[in-house]
N, C-alpha and C positions, 0 to 999 in steps of 0.2 A: 275120255273127252272128247276132241279137234276142243278151245275156245274159243273158235269158227263157229262150230259148229253143233251151236244144242240142240231145235229143233230143226229138221231134213223138211216134213212140210206136213199139211195141214191143206182140210176138206172136210167141206161142210152135207150134210147126208139129204140127198137130196129130197126128203118126204116126211123128213125128223128134224124138230127141235137141236139136234147135234153139232157137236162140233168131234174130230176127231186127229187128233196132233201122232205124230212120229214123232220121237226122237235118233240122237246122234249115238246113245247113252242104248239106243234097242226097244226103250221105255214109246209101250201105245199109249196116250190116253181122250177119254170121252168128256167132253161137253155140254152143256144140258143148259137152254134158256128158255 
């Protein structure tokens, strides 16, 4: 993983309270609020 690219994308779900992120190392994470 490059030091300059830790998170490539983050988006909110349109109808649910979810934040979805994609990392440069291939990980996908789901956060709720």
